[in-house]
Residue frames as qw, qx, qy, qz and C-alpha x, y, z in Angstrom:
[[0.446, -0.849, -0.012, 0.283, 35.07, -23.42, -96.11],
 [0.616, -0.208, 0.364, 0.667, 38.22, -23.63, -98.22],
 [0.323, 0.573, 0.475, 0.585, 36.57, -21.80, -101.14],
 [0.207, -0.943, -0.229, -0.123, 35.40, -19.00, -98.83],
 [0.612, -0.635, 0.146, 0.448, 38.85, -18.82, -97.30],
 [0.569, 0.081, 0.421, 0.702, 40.51, -18.50, -100.73],
 [0.147, 0.774, 0.412, 0.458, 38.11, -15.76, -101.82],
 [0.357, -0.931, -0.077, 0.025, 38.73, -13.72, -98.67],
 [0.703, -0.379, 0.241, 0.551, 42.45, -14.35, -98.95],
 [0.485, 0.470, 0.373, 0.636, 42.39, -12.63, -102.33],
 [0.118, -0.932, -0.183, -0.288, 41.19, -9.49, -100.56],
 [0.575, -0.790, 0.172, 0.126, 43.86, -9.65, -97.85],
 [0.263, 0.746, -0.608, -0.073, 46.63, -10.82, -100.15],
 [0.894, 0.110, -0.434, -0.004, 48.71, -13.95, -99.99],
 [0.039, -0.608, 0.624, -0.490, 50.46, -13.28, -96.68],
 [0.552, -0.105, -0.824, 0.072, 50.71, -16.52, -94.66],
 [0.060, -0.097, -0.610, 0.784, 50.04, -14.53, -91.47],
 [0.474, 0.095, -0.005, -0.876, 46.79, -13.13, -92.86],
 [0.629, 0.025, -0.680, -0.376, 45.87, -16.59, -94.10],
 [0.376, -0.109, -0.841, 0.373, 46.27, -18.12, -90.64],
 [0.149, 0.143, 0.418, -0.885, 44.30, -15.32, -89.00],
 [0.554, 0.098, -0.287, -0.775, 41.53, -15.69, -91.57],
 [0.582, -0.024, -0.800, -0.142, 41.40, -19.46, -91.21],
 [0.220, -0.137, -0.767, 0.587, 41.27, -19.24, -87.40],
 [0.298, 0.132, 0.193, -0.926, 38.55, -16.61, -87.56],
 [0.624, 0.048, -0.482, -0.614, 36.40, -18.72, -89.88],
 [0.499, -0.068, -0.853, 0.135, 36.89, -21.82, -87.74],
 [0.029, -0.129, -0.609, 0.782, 35.89, -19.87, -84.64],
 [0.457, 0.109, -0.036, -0.882, 32.73, -18.50, -86.29],
 [0.655, 0.014, -0.645, -0.394, 31.64, -21.90, -87.61],
 [0.390, -0.070, -0.839, 0.374, 32.33, -23.58, -84.26],
 [0.126, 0.137, 0.463, -0.867, 30.35, -20.95, -82.37],
 [0.549, 0.061, -0.295, -0.780, 27.47, -21.24, -84.84],
 [0.652, -0.064, -0.734, -0.175, 27.13, -25.00, -84.42],
 [0.247, -0.078, -0.742, 0.619, 27.59, -24.71, -80.65],
 [0.297, 0.107, 0.247, -0.916, 24.78, -22.16, -80.40],
 [0.620, 0.039, -0.469, -0.628, 22.52, -24.19, -82.70],
 [0.550, -0.071, -0.828, 0.083, 22.96, -27.42, -80.72],
 [0.135, -0.151, -0.659, 0.725, 22.51, -25.80, -77.31],
 [0.383, 0.074, -0.003, -0.921, 19.53, -23.72, -78.51],
 [0.634, -0.031, -0.607, -0.479, 17.78, -26.80, -79.88],
 [0.521, -0.148, -0.807, 0.237, 18.33, -29.03, -76.86],
 [0.014, -0.086, -0.489, 0.868, 17.45, -26.23, -74.41],
 [0.493, 0.030, -0.118, -0.862, 14.13, -25.61, -76.16],
 [0.700, -0.035, -0.633, -0.329, 13.32, -29.34, -76.35],
 [0.230, 0.069, -0.820, 0.520, 14.10, -29.99, -72.68],
 [0.351, -0.621, -0.689, -0.129, 11.04, -30.61, -70.46],
 [0.302, -0.494, -0.384, 0.719, 9.81, -27.68, -68.39],
 [0.178, 0.861, 0.404, 0.253, 8.15, -24.33, -68.95],
 [0.450, 0.163, -0.142, 0.866, 10.40, -21.22, -69.07],
 [0.250, -0.662, -0.207, -0.675, 7.43, -19.08, -68.05],
 [0.738, -0.572, -0.338, 0.117, 7.81, -20.51, -64.55],
 [0.608, -0.103, -0.129, 0.776, 11.18, -18.78, -64.29],
 [0.085, 0.359, 0.155, 0.916, 9.63, -15.47, -65.34],
 [0.471, -0.511, -0.196, -0.692, 6.32, -15.51, -63.43],
 [0.050, -0.237, 0.815, -0.526, 7.00, -17.97, -60.61],
 [0.126, 0.294, 0.903, -0.286, 3.96, -19.24, -58.73],
 [0.349, 0.456, 0.137, -0.807, 1.79, -16.58, -60.38],
 [0.255, 0.202, -0.744, -0.584, 1.67, -18.75, -63.49],
 [0.003, -0.234, -0.965, 0.120, -0.82, -21.05, -61.75],
 [0.197, 0.615, 0.524, -0.555, -3.45, -18.31, -61.72],
 [0.141, 0.440, -0.381, -0.801, -2.96, -17.22, -65.35],
 [0.775, 0.417, 0.322, -0.349, -5.48, -18.11, -68.02],
 [0.758, 0.160, 0.490, 0.401, -4.52, -19.83, -71.26],
 [0.372, 0.862, 0.196, 0.284, -4.93, -16.55, -73.16],
 [0.259, -0.931, 0.256, 0.003, -2.57, -14.81, -70.74],
 [0.732, -0.340, 0.512, 0.295, -0.03, -17.64, -71.10],
 [0.673, 0.482, 0.411, 0.380, -0.17, -17.45, -74.90],
 [0.147, 0.968, 0.026, 0.204, 0.29, -13.68, -74.80],
 [0.502, -0.773, 0.364, 0.133, 3.26, -14.06, -72.45],
 [0.778, -0.036, 0.500, 0.379, 4.95, -16.53, -74.80],
 [0.496, 0.740, 0.274, 0.361, 4.49, -14.16, -77.72],
 [0.128, -0.980, 0.108, -0.107, 5.88, -11.25, -75.69],
 [0.552, -0.649, 0.500, 0.152, 8.94, -13.25, -74.60],
 [0.401, 0.602, -0.599, -0.344, 9.59, -14.72, -78.04],
 [0.337, -0.208, 0.909, -0.130, 8.77, -18.29, -77.00],
 [0.725, 0.427, 0.398, -0.365, 6.07, -18.85, -79.63],
 [0.564, 0.693, -0.324, -0.311, 6.46, -20.03, -83.20],
 [0.962, 0.183, -0.173, 0.107, 8.52, -22.83, -84.76],
 [0.750, -0.516, 0.104, 0.399, 11.92, -23.64, -83.33],
 [0.619, 0.195, 0.264, 0.714, 13.87, -22.47, -86.38],
 [0.038, 0.816, 0.230, 0.528, 12.08, -19.10, -86.35],
 [0.579, -0.813, -0.030, 0.047, 12.96, -18.66, -82.67],
 [0.762, -0.251, 0.197, 0.563, 16.60, -19.41, -83.45],
 [0.427, 0.499, 0.285, 0.698, 16.74, -16.99, -86.37],
 [0.218, -0.897, -0.176, -0.342, 15.16, -14.27, -84.21],
 [0.701, -0.668, 0.070, 0.240, 17.64, -14.94, -81.41],
 [0.719, 0.012, 0.261, 0.643, 20.60, -14.98, -83.83],
 [0.239, 0.725, 0.257, 0.593, 19.49, -11.70, -85.42],
 [0.407, -0.901, -0.051, -0.139, 19.46, -10.09, -81.99],
 [0.792, -0.409, 0.157, 0.426, 22.92, -11.46, -81.18],
 [0.613, 0.355, 0.261, 0.656, 24.36, -9.91, -84.35],
 [0.031, 0.767, 0.090, 0.634, 23.32, -6.44, -83.16],
 [0.190, 0.297, -0.607, 0.712, 24.45, -6.98, -79.56],
 [0.623, -0.302, 0.124, -0.710, 21.05, -7.85, -78.10],
 [0.215, 0.168, -0.954, 0.128, 21.43, -10.98, -75.96],
 [0.513, -0.438, -0.637, -0.373, 17.85, -10.88, -74.76],
 [0.447, -0.584, 0.243, -0.633, 16.15, -10.62, -71.39],
 [0.155, 0.138, -0.931, 0.300, 16.94, -12.98, -68.54],
 [0.548, -0.420, -0.553, -0.465, 13.67, -14.75, -67.73],
 [0.636, -0.405, -0.573, 0.322, 14.70, -15.34, -64.14],
 [0.382, -0.350, -0.244, 0.820, 16.15, -11.92, -63.27],
 [0.226, 0.845, 0.485, 0.006, 14.02, -9.84, -65.67],
 [0.054, -0.873, 0.239, 0.422, 16.96, -7.67, -66.75],
 [0.636, 0.651, -0.389, -0.144, 19.23, -7.92, -69.84],
 [0.980, -0.110, -0.080, 0.142, 21.21, -11.17, -69.74],
 [0.593, 0.478, -0.256, 0.596, 24.48, -9.32, -70.26],
 [0.222, -0.689, 0.265, -0.637, 23.85, -7.23, -67.14],
 [0.893, -0.404, 0.019, -0.198, 23.37, -10.43, -65.12],
 [0.943, -0.005, -0.052, 0.329, 26.73, -11.96, -65.91],
 [0.338, 0.787, -0.199, 0.475, 28.86, -8.80, -66.06],
 [0.371, -0.758, 0.401, -0.357, 29.57, -8.72, -62.28],
 [0.926, -0.241, 0.280, -0.072, 30.34, -12.46, -62.24],
 [0.791, 0.546, -0.192, 0.197, 33.05, -12.62, -64.89],
 [0.069, 0.753, -0.514, 0.405, 35.64, -11.15, -62.55],
 [0.704, -0.418, 0.480, -0.315, 34.90, -13.77, -59.87],
 [0.969, 0.202, 0.144, 0.008, 35.35, -16.60, -62.36],
 [0.564, 0.700, -0.309, 0.312, 38.61, -15.13, -63.67],
 [0.262, -0.706, 0.537, -0.380, 39.98, -14.80, -60.13],
 [0.835, -0.220, 0.463, -0.200, 39.18, -18.44, -59.31],
 [0.912, 0.395, 0.099, 0.057, 40.16, -19.89, -62.68],
 [0.448, 0.763, -0.352, 0.305, 43.42, -18.00, -63.20],
 [0.366, -0.661, 0.564, -0.333, 44.55, -18.55, -59.60],
 [0.898, -0.090, 0.410, -0.128, 43.81, -22.28, -59.82],
 [0.809, 0.573, -0.058, 0.118, 45.54, -22.51, -63.19],
 [0.225, 0.781, -0.479, 0.331, 48.76, -20.90, -61.93],
 [0.523, -0.520, 0.589, -0.331, 48.83, -22.89, -58.67],
 [0.966, 0.120, 0.200, -0.112, 48.18, -26.19, -60.44],
 [0.771, 0.549, -0.189, 0.262, 51.24, -25.79, -62.62],
 [0.038, -0.760, 0.511, -0.401, 53.42, -24.33, -59.89],
 [0.683, -0.378, 0.550, -0.298, 52.72, -27.25, -57.54],
 [0.952, 0.281, 0.112, -0.043, 52.80, -29.78, -60.40],
 [0.533, 0.710, -0.373, 0.269, 56.25, -28.57, -61.41],
 [0.224, -0.643, 0.610, -0.404, 57.61, -28.69, -57.86],
 [0.846, -0.150, 0.432, -0.276, 56.09, -32.12, -57.25],
 [0.889, 0.452, -0.060, 0.030, 57.44, -33.47, -60.54],
 [0.322, 0.726, -0.513, 0.326, 60.94, -32.22, -59.79],
 [0.482, -0.509, 0.596, -0.391, 60.85, -33.69, -56.28],
 [0.935, 0.058, 0.305, -0.171, 59.77, -37.08, -57.65],
 [0.757, 0.604, -0.210, 0.138, 62.38, -36.99, -60.39],
 [0.061, 0.725, -0.582, 0.363, 65.14, -36.19, -57.90],
 [0.423, -0.298, 0.776, -0.361, 64.06, -39.15, -55.74],
 [0.692, 0.206, -0.483, -0.494, 63.11, -41.65, -58.44],
 [0.755, -0.056, -0.649, -0.067, 61.88, -45.01, -57.13],
 [0.093, 0.194, -0.678, 0.703, 62.29, -43.87, -53.53],
 [0.069, -0.463, -0.833, 0.295, 59.56, -44.35, -50.94],
 [0.118, 0.532, 0.174, -0.820, 58.60, -40.70, -51.42],
 [0.243, 0.255, -0.568, -0.744, 58.27, -41.12, -55.19],
 [0.220, -0.192, -0.936, -0.197, 56.22, -44.33, -54.95],
 [0.035, -0.500, -0.696, 0.514, 53.97, -42.88, -52.24],
 [0.180, 0.482, -0.022, -0.857, 53.32, -39.69, -54.20],
 [0.229, 0.104, -0.753, -0.608, 52.58, -41.70, -57.34],
 [0.181, -0.345, -0.921, 0.013, 49.99, -43.84, -55.56],
 [0.005, -0.576, -0.508, 0.641, 48.37, -40.94, -53.68],
 [0.137, 0.385, -0.271, -0.871, 48.35, -38.82, -56.80],
 [0.205, -0.078, -0.848, -0.483, 46.64, -41.53, -58.82],
 [0.138, -0.497, -0.824, 0.237, 43.96, -42.01, -56.15],
 [0.006, 0.561, 0.247, -0.790, 43.40, -38.25, -55.84],
 [0.107, 0.209, -0.516, -0.824, 43.11, -37.83, -59.60],
 [0.273, -0.233, -0.846, -0.395, 40.24, -40.31, -59.81],
 [0.046, -0.468, -0.688, 0.552, 38.26, -38.84, -56.91],
 [0.135, 0.719, 0.529, 0.429, 35.24, -36.94, -58.35],
 [0.194, 0.265, -0.169, 0.929, 35.70, -33.21, -57.80],
 [0.471, -0.502, -0.179, -0.703, 32.11, -32.67, -56.66],
 [0.829, -0.391, -0.398, 0.024, 32.40, -35.46, -54.08],
 [0.600, -0.005, -0.323, 0.732, 35.67, -34.07, -52.74],
 [0.050, -0.408, 0.006, -0.912, 34.10, -30.62, -52.51],
 [0.663, -0.521, -0.283, -0.458, 31.17, -31.93, -50.49],
 [0.816, -0.267, -0.391, 0.331, 33.52, -33.75, -48.12],
 [0.395, 0.162, -0.216, 0.878, 35.59, -30.60, -47.59],
 [0.318, -0.496, -0.114, -0.800, 32.46, -28.57, -46.89],
 [0.790, -0.459, -0.369, -0.171, 31.27, -31.16, -44.36],
 [0.765, -0.205, -0.324, 0.517, 34.60, -31.26, -42.52],
 [0.425, -0.012, -0.114, 0.898, 36.01, -27.75, -42.73],
 [0.177, -0.354, -0.179, -0.901, 32.86, -25.65, -43.03],
 [0.669, -0.475, -0.335, -0.463, 30.13, -27.45, -41.09],
 [0.837, -0.360, -0.360, 0.201, 32.07, -29.43, -38.47],
 [0.616, -0.184, -0.172, 0.746, 35.13, -27.24, -37.88],
 [0.043, 0.946, 0.301, -0.111, 33.82, -23.91, -39.14],
 [0.533, -0.402, 0.236, 0.707, 37.24, -22.90, -40.47],
 [0.097, -0.089, 0.502, 0.855, 36.19, -21.86, -43.97],
 [0.540, 0.332, 0.182, -0.751, 32.97, -20.56, -45.56],
 [0.558, 0.158, 0.810, 0.090, 31.04, -23.07, -47.61],
 [0.422, 0.666, 0.541, 0.293, 29.81, -20.67, -50.29],
 [0.045, 0.986, 0.111, -0.120, 30.18, -17.24, -51.81],
 [0.658, 0.504, -0.113, 0.548, 33.15, -15.24, -53.10],
 [0.202, 0.250, -0.402, 0.857, 33.25, -12.88, -50.09],
 [0.111, -0.504, -0.722, 0.461, 31.20, -11.88, -47.07],
 [0.117, 0.855, 0.473, 0.176, 28.48, -9.27, -47.46],
 [0.052, -0.998, 0.024, -0.010, 30.03, -5.86, -48.05],
 [0.568, -0.614, 0.448, 0.316, 33.58, -7.28, -48.24],
 [0.811, 0.549, 0.168, 0.109, 34.08, -7.40, -52.01],
 [0.342, 0.849, -0.300, 0.269, 37.15, -5.18, -51.74],
 [0.562, -0.655, 0.486, -0.141, 38.68, -7.13, -48.85],
 [0.520, 0.506, -0.677, -0.124, 41.50, -9.24, -50.30],
 [0.065, -0.257, 0.903, -0.339, 41.92, -11.44, -47.23],
 [0.624, 0.178, 0.501, -0.573, 38.20, -12.15, -47.13],
 [0.739, 0.488, -0.264, -0.382, 38.23, -13.19, -50.79],
 [0.316, 0.455, -0.829, 0.075, 41.24, -15.46, -50.17],
 [0.362, -0.113, 0.782, -0.494, 39.41, -17.06, -47.24],
 [0.754, 0.334, 0.276, -0.493, 36.50, -17.95, -49.55],
 [0.609, 0.593, -0.460, -0.256, 38.82, -19.21, -52.29],
 [0.203, -0.510, 0.829, -0.110, 40.71, -21.78, -50.24],
 [0.652, 0.073, 0.724, -0.212, 38.28, -24.71, -50.42],
 [0.739, 0.631, 0.112, -0.206, 37.43, -24.28, -54.13],
 [0.288, 0.774, -0.561, -0.059, 41.14, -24.00, -54.92],
 [0.414, -0.357, 0.827, -0.129, 41.91, -27.16, -52.94],
 [0.768, 0.318, 0.517, -0.203, 39.34, -29.08, -54.99],
 [0.621, 0.766, -0.103, -0.128, 40.61, -27.75, -58.31],
 [0.058, 0.726, -0.685, 0.015, 44.27, -28.32, -57.47],
 [0.541, -0.207, 0.799, -0.163, 43.66, -31.84, -56.14],
 [0.774, 0.441, 0.401, -0.214, 41.64, -32.71, -59.26],
 [0.625, 0.776, -0.086, 0.002, 44.26, -31.55, -61.75],
 [0.178, -0.843, 0.505, 0.057, 47.73, -31.47, -60.21],
 [0.677, -0.296, 0.663, 0.123, 48.74, -35.11, -60.47],
 [0.770, 0.545, 0.322, 0.086, 47.97, -35.50, -64.18],
 [0.377, 0.892, -0.174, 0.179, 50.34, -32.68, -65.10],
 [0.395, -0.728, 0.557, -0.060, 52.89, -33.52, -62.40],
 [0.836, -0.038, 0.542, 0.077, 53.03, -37.10, -63.69],
 [0.695, 0.684, 0.140, 0.171, 53.55, -35.93, -67.28],
 [0.110, 0.912, -0.352, 0.182, 56.35, -33.55, -66.27],
 [0.635, -0.534, 0.556, -0.048, 57.93, -36.16, -63.99],
 [0.874, 0.179, 0.428, 0.147, 58.11, -38.76, -66.75],
 [0.542, 0.809, -0.016, 0.228, 59.51, -36.26, -69.20],
 [0.195, -0.861, 0.447, -0.145, 62.16, -35.24, -66.68],
 [0.775, -0.306, 0.552, 0.037, 63.13, -38.86, -66.08],
 [0.812, 0.480, 0.256, 0.209, 63.50, -39.43, -69.83],
 [0.271, 0.912, -0.194, 0.239, 65.66, -36.31, -70.06],
 [0.467, -0.736, 0.481, -0.098, 67.81, -37.43, -67.12],
 [0.864, -0.075, 0.478, 0.139, 68.75, -40.61, -69.01],
 [0.632, 0.769, -0.022, 0.089, 70.21, -38.80, -71.98],
 [0.818, 0.163, -0.153, 0.530, 73.94, -38.81, -72.72],
 [0.182, 0.649, -0.169, 0.719, 74.59, -35.18, -71.84],
 [0.631, -0.667, 0.085, -0.387, 73.22, -35.77, -68.32],
 [0.956, -0.192, -0.028, 0.222, 75.53, -38.74, -67.84],
 [0.596, 0.432, -0.121, 0.666, 78.40, -36.59, -69.04],
 [0.185, -0.743, 0.120, -0.632, 77.44, -33.82, -66.62],
 [0.835, -0.531, 0.038, -0.139, 77.35, -36.32, -63.75],
 [0.896, 0.060, -0.072, 0.433, 80.81, -37.60, -64.70],
 [0.336, 0.565, -0.132, 0.741, 82.08, -34.03, -64.45],
 [0.307, -0.138, -0.639, 0.692, 80.87, -33.81, -60.88],
 [0.306, -0.274, -0.099, -0.906, 77.67, -31.79, -61.30],
 [0.248, 0.066, 0.799, -0.544, 75.07, -32.50, -58.63],
 [0.113, 0.409, 0.883, 0.200, 71.70, -34.05, -59.42],
 [0.056, 0.795, 0.461, -0.391, 69.74, -30.98, -58.37],
 [0.046, -0.632, 0.279, 0.722, 71.89, -28.67, -60.46],
 [0.116, -0.020, 0.830, 0.546, 71.47, -30.89, -63.52],
 [0.090, 0.579, 0.810, 0.017, 67.69, -31.07, -63.13],
 [0.001, -0.835, -0.323, 0.446, 67.10, -27.37, -62.44],
 [0.048, -0.708, 0.308, 0.633, 69.64, -25.88, -64.85],
 [0.028, 0.300, -0.785, -0.541, 69.64, -28.36, -67.73],
 [0.061, 0.269, 0.953, 0.128, 66.90, -31.01, -67.81],
 [0.132, 0.679, 0.578, -0.434, 64.11, -28.65, -66.80],
 [0.119, 0.630, -0.206, -0.740, 65.19, -26.05, -69.31],
 [0.032, 0.182, -0.826, -0.533, 65.26, -28.60, -72.12],
 [0.008, -0.418, -0.903, -0.094, 61.72, -29.83, -71.43],
 [0.094, 0.378, 0.263, -0.883, 60.35, -26.29, -71.10],
 [0.345, 0.081, -0.502, -0.789, 58.56, -26.57, -74.49],
 [0.372, -0.258, -0.885, -0.105, 56.71, -29.63, -73.20],
 [0.143, -0.420, -0.627, 0.640, 55.64, -27.78, -70.06],
 [0.192, 0.292, -0.074, -0.934, 54.42, -24.81, -72.12],
 [0.372, -0.048, -0.740, -0.558, 52.52, -27.19, -74.35],
 [0.298, -0.362, -0.858, 0.209, 50.85, -28.81, -71.34],
 [0.016, -0.405, -0.379, 0.832, 49.88, -25.41, -69.97],
 [0.273, 0.169, -0.355, -0.878, 48.30, -24.46, -73.28],
 [0.453, -0.140, -0.772, -0.423, 46.22, -27.61, -73.78],
 [0.260, -0.285, -0.821, 0.422, 45.12, -27.66, -70.12],
 [0.160, -0.014, 0.114, -0.980, 43.09, -24.45, -70.29],
 [0.613, -0.203, -0.423, -0.635, 39.78, -26.15, -71.29],
 [0.633, -0.186, -0.731, 0.174, 40.39, -28.82, -68.62],
 [0.239, -0.148, -0.511, 0.813, 40.93, -26.30, -65.84],
 [0.306, -0.092, -0.116, -0.941, 38.02, -24.20, -67.09],
 [0.658, -0.266, -0.596, -0.376, 35.66, -27.18, -66.79],
 [0.531, -0.223, -0.667, 0.472, 36.96, -27.72, -63.25],
 [0.002, -0.028, 0.222, -0.975, 36.11, -24.11, -62.46],
 [0.538, -0.231, -0.363, -0.725, 32.49, -24.72, -63.45],
 [0.698, -0.277, -0.660, 0.021, 32.29, -27.75, -61.13],
 [0.392, -0.122, -0.516, 0.752, 33.91, -25.90, -58.22],
 [0.198, -0.134, 0.018, -0.971, 31.53, -22.97, -58.61],
 [0.650, -0.283, -0.478, -0.519, 28.52, -25.27, -58.57],
 [0.668, -0.232, -0.655, 0.268, 29.69, -27.23, -55.51],
 [0.366, -0.259, -0.415, 0.791, 30.60, -24.17, -53.44],
 [0.082, 0.866, 0.494, -0.010, 27.82, -21.92, -54.76],
 [0.399, -0.369, 0.138, 0.828, 30.55, -19.55, -55.91],
 [0.379, 0.797, 0.291, -0.370, 29.06, -16.56, -57.78],
 [0.177, -0.427, 0.600, 0.653, 30.67, -17.08, -61.17],
 [0.545, 0.331, -0.349, -0.686, 29.55, -17.73, -64.72],
 [0.302, 0.096, -0.943, -0.097, 29.84, -21.51, -64.28],
 [0.059, 0.285, 0.814, -0.502, 27.45, -21.60, -61.35],
 [0.385, 0.421, 0.103, -0.815, 25.17, -19.17, -63.16],
 [0.414, 0.239, -0.696, -0.535, 25.10, -21.49, -66.20],
 [0.154, -0.131, -0.969, 0.144, 23.92, -24.37, -64.02],
 [0.179, 0.433, 0.572, -0.673, 21.12, -22.24, -62.55],
 [0.375, 0.398, -0.252, -0.798, 20.15, -20.90, -65.97],
 [0.359, 0.074, -0.866, -0.341, 19.74, -24.45, -67.30],
 [0.057, -0.242, -0.886, 0.390, 17.80, -25.48, -64.18],
 [0.215, 0.561, 0.454, -0.658, 15.27, -22.62, -64.53],
 [0.502, 0.529, 0.597, 0.333, 15.09, -22.69, -68.36],
 [0.008, -0.872, -0.001, 0.490, 16.45, -19.16, -68.58],
 [0.810, 0.424, 0.303, 0.269, 17.15, -19.54, -72.28],
 [0.336, 0.898, -0.083, 0.273, 18.69, -16.17, -73.09],
 [0.376, -0.801, 0.454, -0.107, 20.99, -16.24, -70.09],
 [0.858, -0.145, 0.478, 0.119, 21.95, -19.87, -70.77],
 [0.740, 0.587, 0.178, 0.276, 22.80, -19.14, -74.40],
 [0.108, 0.932, -0.254, 0.237, 24.96, -16.16, -73.47],
 [0.570, -0.633, 0.521, -0.060, 26.84, -18.17, -70.86],
 [0.891, 0.112, 0.411, 0.160, 27.33, -21.12, -73.23],
 [0.577, 0.768, 0.014, 0.279, 28.69, -18.81, -75.91],
 [0.132, -0.894, 0.377, -0.202, 31.04, -17.17, -73.43],
 [0.691, -0.440, 0.574, -0.006, 32.35, -20.42, -71.92],
 [0.858, 0.319, 0.370, 0.159, 32.40, -22.23, -75.26],
 [0.423, 0.880, -0.107, 0.187, 34.19, -19.32, -76.88],
 [0.295, -0.796, 0.520, -0.092, 36.91, -19.42, -74.22],
 [0.806, -0.158, 0.567, 0.063, 37.35, -23.17, -74.68],
 [0.763, 0.572, 0.242, 0.181, 37.53, -22.93, -78.48],
 [0.218, 0.928, -0.245, 0.178, 39.94, -19.99, -78.40],
 [0.479, -0.663, 0.573, -0.049, 42.17, -21.69, -75.84],
 [0.862, 0.078, 0.488, 0.115, 42.21, -24.89, -77.92],
 [0.623, 0.745, 0.077, 0.227, 43.18, -22.94, -81.02],
 [0.077, -0.904, 0.392, -0.149, 45.84, -21.09, -79.05],
 [0.729, -0.399, 0.555, 0.033, 47.20, -24.42, -77.82],
 [0.839, 0.374, 0.332, 0.212, 47.47, -25.68, -81.40],
 [0.347, 0.902, -0.126, 0.223, 49.27, -22.49, -82.43],
 [0.379, -0.767, 0.510, -0.089, 51.73, -22.90, -79.56],
 [0.865, -0.066, 0.488, 0.102, 52.27, -26.50, -80.64],
 [0.698, 0.671, 0.117, 0.222, 53.16, -25.28, -84.12],
 [0.056, 0.916, -0.337, 0.209, 55.72, -22.88, -82.69],
 [0.601, -0.556, 0.569, -0.078, 57.22, -25.50, -80.37],
 [0.640, -0.023, 0.733, 0.229, 57.20, -28.31, -82.95],
 [0.221, 0.497, -0.365, -0.755, 57.73, -27.05, -86.51],
 [0.030, 0.022, 0.949, 0.314, 56.61, -30.43, -87.86],
 [0.151, 0.558, 0.772, -0.262, 53.02, -29.50, -86.94],
 [0.107, 0.464, -0.081, -0.876, 53.01, -26.35, -89.05],
 [0.669, 0.534, 0.372, -0.358, 50.35, -26.12, -91.70],
 [0.116, -0.369, 0.706, 0.594, 51.57, -27.67, -94.92],
 [0.504, 0.063, -0.525, -0.683, 48.16, -28.44, -96.30],
 [0.592, -0.195, -0.778, -0.071, 47.32, -31.17, -93.81],
 [0.115, -0.269, 0.497, -0.817, 46.40, -29.16, -90.73],
 [0.040, -0.317, -0.921, 0.223, 43.92, -30.78, -88.38],
 [0.214, 0.483, 0.333, -0.781, 41.82, -27.62, -88.66],
 [0.393, 0.369, -0.420, -0.730, 41.18, -28.31, -92.34],
 [0.084, 0.028, 0.995, 0.053, 39.97, -31.87, -91.93]]
């Protein structure tokens, strides 16, 4: 990879900015290639017949000759490596194949769902850090108090509760028994443009995602705040008569802002994985839930497209987090020993 990078760098020049862009681009391409290869191989080797997804119960009445012809028509015949090369060649020209389950282009299947996933994921992401910050500040202001100890214990317990189990419990209580919130869907039929209706459907999935993630980040911020509050300048500020809240909000919090930004950057893959779980539990029409169904019904083309999309977001967010780390901490800047070159 280094030799290829140096050759392409000669075309772009020796600008460090171009070099970083080129290196990141190559890493992304290689990562996506291996991701697609691994998922393609394991999906094809998994037990089950993808023709069932395409033909349904009609497959039971088909002759062997008809089954063989169907596999040829759908590109499911031939050695595994030939199937992968054929699929990859189609990807390079923008052809993601036909969804075996929905019998339309795979890209057309997921296009309406991307917006739903972004609404759920981005909303959960912002609320997690908003509540984590407020909770961390409250605990730091009341260190070792009953409130702080209680929140620490409850937060630890909540963090280790499986998200899918918590989701099922919420559905049982608030959807089935009380009937307060819907148990599935992103909106009621014909209400896609109704903001209040969408919010009503988002509440339970958001509760699960926030409960599963908030304490980890709140605990990290709390501990960092407590370390900051023990520094000399804080003691000096207290001796000058500044109140504890003013010190935390105006000084300590500002000084640990790089740490908070760093946490927000590296948490994107974590929150994204939580989105997939929440969509599956609440049957929320997003790309995470669709990926689960695609794997279940052996819808290879749809599964590969979804894996590339989700995997691409995770890889890009991880690379972005590393870049932010370099900006925040100059010691991590690439001096020939970057983790990306290992």
